[in-house]
N, CA, C and O of each residue as an XYZ file, in Angstrom:
432
protein
N     -23.008      7.221    118.225
C     -21.927      7.528    117.650
C     -21.796      8.817    116.992
O     -22.475      9.807    117.262
N     -20.438      8.715    115.683
C     -19.383      9.627    115.155
C     -19.921      9.239    113.787
O     -20.331      8.166    113.344
N     -19.768     10.654    113.169
C     -20.032      9.972    111.664
C     -19.197     11.111    111.337
O     -18.983     11.890    112.266
N     -18.627     11.397    110.091
C     -17.585     12.196    109.941
C     -17.427     12.441    108.386
O     -17.596     11.525    107.582
N     -17.106     13.686    108.021
C     -17.381     14.670    106.801
C     -18.672     13.132    105.664
O     -18.475     12.143    104.959
N     -20.525     14.368    106.504
C     -21.458     13.681    106.850
C     -21.705     13.570    105.145
O     -22.194     12.532    104.698
N     -21.213     15.088    103.909
C     -21.875     15.079    102.397
C     -21.343     13.593    101.668
O     -21.890     12.915    100.798
N     -19.858     13.360    102.506
C     -19.682     12.386    101.416
C     -20.469     11.341    101.107
O     -20.230     10.782    100.036
N     -21.890     10.686    102.186
C     -22.602      9.730    102.004
C     -23.979     10.124    101.847
O     -25.015      9.712    102.369
N     -23.543     11.736    100.322
C     -24.588     11.218     99.852
C     -24.823     10.777     98.679
O     -23.878     10.441     97.966
N     -26.579     10.657     98.086
C     -26.801      9.888     97.103
C     -27.271     10.115     96.356
O     -28.378     10.430     96.794
N     -27.286     10.272     94.808
C     -28.196     11.229     94.533
C     -29.274      9.931     93.467
O     -28.945      8.767     93.241
N     -30.597     10.655     92.976
C     -31.043      9.284     91.958
C     -32.097     10.557     90.968
O     -32.968     11.363     91.291
N     -31.481     10.199     89.759
C     -31.412     11.005     88.558
C     -33.367     11.126     88.746
O     -33.831     12.119     88.187
N     -34.408     10.202     89.466
C     -35.734      9.792     89.358
C     -35.819     10.356     90.473
O     -35.745      9.514     91.368
N     -35.920     11.213     90.787
C     -35.612     11.786     91.993
C     -34.508     12.252     93.057
O     -33.281     12.323     92.994
N     -35.653     12.606     94.286
C     -34.666     13.430     95.437
C     -33.677     12.227     95.637
O     -34.154     11.298     94.984
N     -32.665     11.878     96.167
C     -32.237     10.924     96.891
C     -32.426     12.002     98.325
O     -32.475     13.193     98.631
N     -32.516      9.983     99.176
C     -32.669     10.563    100.810
C     -31.236      9.383    101.487
O     -31.283      8.182    101.218
N     -30.200      9.909    102.251
C     -30.112      9.220    103.467
C     -30.574      9.155    104.713
O     -31.001     10.116    105.353
N     -30.496      7.960    105.109
C     -31.091      8.412    106.683
C     -29.424      8.348    107.357
O     -28.506      7.753    106.793
N     -29.301      9.025    108.544
C     -28.074      8.948    109.186
C     -27.680      8.687    110.433
O     -26.538      8.332    110.723
N     -28.789      8.881    111.391
C     -29.205      8.887    112.318
C     -30.726      8.693    113.167
O     -31.128      9.855    113.119
N     -31.443      8.173    113.663
C     -32.124      8.448    114.241
C     -32.531      7.367    115.832
O     -32.118      6.289    116.260
N     -33.537      8.391    116.295
C     -33.237      7.950    118.346
C     -34.625      8.342    118.627
O     -35.269      8.880    117.726
N     -35.229      8.104    119.935
C     -36.306      8.302    120.483
C     -36.966      9.749    120.162
O     -38.016     10.176    119.683
N     -35.867     10.213    120.649
C     -36.864     11.644    120.872
C     -36.440     12.655    118.804
O     -36.884     13.730    118.403
N     -35.713     11.899    118.250
C     -34.636     12.727    116.606
C     -34.192     12.417    114.922
O     -33.302     11.619    114.631
N     -34.580     12.800    114.420
C     -33.555     12.244    113.038
C     -32.887     13.115    112.314
O     -33.019     14.318    112.090
N     -32.087     12.231    111.960
C     -31.374     13.099    111.011
C     -31.156     11.936    109.766
O     -31.214     10.713    109.635
N     -30.817     13.369    108.798
C     -30.659     12.717    107.209
C     -29.542     13.858    105.944
O     -28.757     14.805    105.918
N     -30.213     12.910    105.132
C     -29.365     14.043    104.105
C     -30.497     14.061    102.773
O     -31.184     13.262    102.137
N     -30.275     15.140    102.804
C     -31.732     15.402    100.916
C     -30.483     16.259     99.829
O     -29.751     17.238     99.685
N     -31.039     14.791     99.193
C     -29.351     14.534     97.949
C     -30.237     15.315     96.945
O     -31.335     14.783     96.782
N     -29.963     16.798     96.013
C     -31.143     16.797     94.866
C     -29.861     17.301     94.337
O     -28.876     17.547     95.033
N     -29.974     17.490     92.550
C     -29.501     16.995     91.075
C     -29.750     18.586     90.832
O     -29.605     19.656     91.423
N     -29.979     18.332     90.221
C     -29.666     20.773     89.736
C     -31.326     20.569     88.818
O     -31.359     19.971     87.743
N     -32.221     20.992     89.273
C     -33.811     21.300     89.245
C     -34.500     19.878     90.355
O     -35.676     19.668     90.055
N     -34.193     19.319     91.042
C     -34.851     18.904     91.743
C     -35.601     19.227     92.371
O     -35.224     20.390     92.228
N     -36.554     19.340     93.131
C     -36.802     19.949     94.179
C     -37.663     18.567     95.693
O     -37.525     17.361     95.899
N     -38.301     19.441     96.217
C     -38.492     18.480     97.803
C     -40.136     19.608     97.945
O     -40.318     20.674     98.532
N     -41.093     18.711     97.086
C     -42.047     20.245     96.674
C     -42.535     20.065     98.118
O     -42.294     19.020     98.722
N     -43.373     21.301     98.801
C     -43.377     22.325     99.567
C     -44.888     21.040    100.243
O     -45.527     20.145     99.690
N     -44.889     21.540    101.437
C     -45.342     20.158    102.601
C     -45.590     20.213    103.415
O     -44.693     20.506    102.625
N     -46.138     20.312    105.121
C     -46.368     19.964    105.591
C     -46.889     19.249    106.819
O     -48.004     18.733    106.903
N     -45.786     19.280    107.945
C     -45.903     18.324    108.784
C     -46.309     18.808    110.340
O     -45.573     19.422    111.113
N     -47.634     18.377    110.576
C     -48.393     18.751    111.776
C     -47.427     18.883    113.143
O     -47.195     19.922    113.761
N     -46.800     17.177    113.517
C     -46.345     17.428    114.320
C     -44.707     17.366    114.509
O     -44.064     17.276    115.555
N     -44.197     17.454    112.988
C     -42.764     17.387    113.116
C     -42.158     19.579    113.250
O     -42.726     20.563    112.776
N     -40.745     19.469    114.161
C     -39.914     20.828    114.046
C     -39.143     20.417    112.787
O     -38.485     19.378    112.838
N     -39.170     21.260    111.477
C     -38.076     20.357    110.698
C     -36.594     21.736    110.277
O     -36.912     22.890    109.990
N     -35.169     21.307    110.327
C     -34.526     21.881    110.479
C     -33.667     21.749    108.575
O     -34.069     20.822    107.871
N     -32.931     22.402    108.181
C     -32.292     22.422    106.453
C     -30.552     22.880    107.041
O     -30.067     23.940    107.437
N     -30.026     21.559    106.855
C     -28.521     22.621    107.069
C     -28.336     23.434    105.986
O     -29.478     23.888    105.919
N     -27.620     24.063    104.900
C     -27.428     23.246    103.583
C     -25.556     22.887    103.423
O     -24.814     23.867    103.359
N     -25.276     22.245    103.400
C     -23.758     21.432    103.080
C     -23.334     21.200    102.108
O     -22.673     20.163    102.164
N     -23.367     21.872    100.657
C     -23.372     22.441     99.816
C     -24.007     22.676     98.464
O     -24.904     22.010     97.947
N     -23.472     23.598     98.045
C     -24.470     23.699     96.192
C     -25.387     24.963     97.004
O     -25.100     25.593     98.022
N     -26.764     25.054     95.986
C     -27.582     26.092     96.482
C     -28.524     25.734     96.022
O     -28.871     24.725     95.407
N     -29.349     27.373     96.609
C     -30.932     26.535     95.900
C     -32.471     27.354     96.236
O     -31.530     28.106     96.489
N     -33.193     27.682     96.374
C     -34.403     28.399     97.318
C     -35.476     27.331     98.011
O     -36.149     26.423     97.524
N     -35.337     27.838     99.348
C     -35.956     27.153    100.273
C     -37.384     27.791     99.969
O     -37.541     28.638     99.090
N     -38.051     27.476    100.492
C     -39.832     27.755    101.485
C     -40.069     28.079    102.697
O     -39.865     27.106    103.422
N     -40.473     29.174    103.385
C     -41.461     27.988    104.783
C     -42.374     29.552    104.472
O     -42.168     30.748    104.266
N     -43.307     28.715    104.589
C     -44.607     29.727    104.961
C     -44.733     30.382    103.425
O     -44.448     29.962    102.304
N     -45.350     31.722    103.984
C     -45.183     32.203    102.564
C     -43.621     33.140    102.389
O     -43.643     34.231    101.820
N     -42.587     32.677    102.835
C     -41.069     33.330    102.706
C     -40.698     32.595    101.255
O     -41.505     31.716    100.952
N     -39.630     32.806    100.324
C     -38.948     32.161     99.363
C     -37.968     32.855     99.634
O     -38.145     34.046     99.890
N     -36.705     32.307     99.650
C     -35.250     32.718     99.730
C     -34.254     31.796     99.054
O     -34.160     30.601     98.775
N     -33.767     32.576     98.963
C     -32.054     32.568     97.938
C     -30.939     31.940     99.283
O     -30.228     32.574    100.063
N     -31.237     29.949     99.087
C     -30.244     28.947    100.000
C     -28.655     28.960     99.483
O     -28.372     28.999     98.285
N     -27.523     28.918    100.687
C     -26.329     28.487     99.440
C     -25.712     27.533    100.500
O     -26.634     26.745    100.709
N     -24.523     27.112    101.394
C     -23.935     26.863    101.483
C     -23.547     27.480    102.761
O     -22.937     28.547    102.677
N     -23.874     26.836    104.331
C     -24.051     27.569    105.370
C     -24.740     27.716    106.143
O     -24.682     27.993    107.341
N     -25.841     27.427    105.092
C     -27.386     28.523    105.222
C     -28.024     27.519    106.464
O     -27.491     26.447    106.752
N     -29.360     28.087    107.212
C     -30.068     27.380    108.292
C     -31.325     27.023    107.615
O     -31.453     28.123    107.076
N     -32.180     26.480    107.279
C     -33.153     27.099    106.776
C     -33.968     25.742    108.496
O     -33.493     24.689    108.921
N     -35.690     26.782    109.104
C     -36.263     25.956    110.436
C     -37.750     26.111    110.005
O     -38.377     27.149    110.214
N     -38.222     25.133    109.455
C     -39.843     24.728    109.374
C     -39.889     24.323    110.962
O     -39.244     23.496    111.607
N     -40.875     25.209    111.308
C     -41.736     25.051    112.621
C     -42.559     23.865    112.538
O     -42.864     23.577    111.380
N     -43.046     23.024    113.516
C     -44.416     21.974    112.978
C     -45.962     22.894    112.254
O     -46.260     23.992    112.726
N     -46.508     22.489    111.512
C     -47.667     23.041    111.051
C     -47.622     23.887    109.710
O     -48.580     24.282    109.046
N     -46.148     24.079    109.458
C     -45.694     24.909    108.392
C     -45.910     24.267    107.390
O     -46.137     23.058    107.420
N     -45.862     25.265    105.882
C     -45.471     24.741    104.418
C     -43.908     24.686    104.477
O     -43.372     25.377    105.343
N     -43.122     23.937    103.647
C     -42.426     23.884    103.723
C     -41.422     23.028    101.757
O     -41.809     22.333    100.818
N     -40.401     23.557    102.073
C     -39.459     23.037    100.863
C     -38.665     23.821    100.443
O     -38.529     24.966    100.871
N     -37.443     22.838     98.714
C     -36.972     22.828     99.019
C     -36.306     22.278     97.494
O     -36.005     21.172     97.046
N     -36.255     23.725     96.964
C     -35.640     22.985     94.768
C     -34.325     23.357     94.619
O     -34.090     24.232     95.454
N     -33.341     23.106     93.943
C     -32.519     23.018     93.853
C     -31.773     23.918     92.765
O     -30.980     23.280     92.074
N     -31.903     25.578     92.423
C     -32.251     25.601     90.950
C     -30.322     26.169     90.867
O     -29.945     27.264     90.449
N     -29.758     25.466     91.198
C     -28.597     25.697     90.804
C     -27.831     24.681     90.026
O     -28.442     23.615     89.944
N     -26.698     24.700     89.446
C     -25.777     24.033     88.086
C     -25.073     22.631     89.296
O     -24.628     21.498     89.115
N     -25.252     23.313     90.229
C     -24.370     21.380     91.052
C     -25.615     20.706     92.127
O     -26.826     20.926     92.146
N     -24.962     20.019     92.784
C     -25.289     18.808     93.021
C     -26.205     20.044     94.602
O     -25.819     21.192     94.826
N     -27.610     19.195     95.562
C     -27.045     20.394     96.172
C     -27.481     19.001     97.768
O     -28.108     17.942     97.784
N     -26.692     19.850     98.910
C     -26.623     18.170     99.654
C     -26.928     19.287    100.867
O     -26.436     20.403    101.037
N     -27.479     18.885    101.295
C     -28.606     19.020    102.505
C     -28.974     18.361    104.328
O     -29.421     17.214    104.354
N     -28.800     19.008    105.591
C     -28.688     18.054    106.078
C     -30.319     18.662    106.776
O     -30.975     19.700    106.871
N     -30.368     17.348    107.108
C     -31.727     17.221    107.646
C     -31.869     16.721    108.884
O     -31.444     15.567    108.927
N     -32.451     17.256    110.298
C     -32.776     17.248    111.119
C     -34.250     17.383    112.050
O     -34.542     18.547    112.327
N     -34.730     16.842    112.306
C     -36.611     16.588    112.134
C     -36.869     16.104    113.930
O     -36.165     15.468    114.715
N     -37.986     16.648    114.032
C     -38.273     16.200    115.823
C     -40.423     16.311    116.311
O     -41.371     17.045    116.588
N     -39.974     15.004    116.093
C     -39.628     13.576    116.650
C     -39.315     13.191    115.555
O     -39.278     13.867    114.526
N     -38.935     11.510    115.750
C     -39.048     11.104    114.720
C     -39.899     10.595    113.937
O     -41.078     10.528    114.284
N     -39.360     10.008    112.388
C     -40.608      9.297    111.395
C     -41.436      7.906    112.047
O     -40.845      6.826    112.063
N     -43.126      8.056    112.682
C     -43.650      7.282    113.536
C     -43.678      5.623    112.646
O     -44.463      5.211    111.792
N     -42.220      4.829    113.416
C     -42.582      3.312    112.494
C     -43.964      2.509    112.915
O     -44.459      2.080    113.957
N     -44.372      2.560    111.237
C     -45.713      1.968    111.401
C     -45.430      0.099    110.989
O     -46.372     -0.692    111.033
């Protein structure tokens, strides 16, 4: 599978963070998190998943463990398994983030 210009696939929801599944395999998942200004993905922990965020467009604030930093297009954030993390759109433009984690979510 090859996907071109993935940022164009972003979907926004005024009620909550938008999510778009891009690809999933046995060992890896990739998707988009799409934030309108003021939206956030509240701090949370994945006990058994490493998570990587890559900012495609926009900006905001990332939290990993006790660290908080402003992030913008081109920035990469790693949240290792067991470490609390979250992301907020603190800017005035939409924020689109590629999210990759392993292992992928377990199907129930």
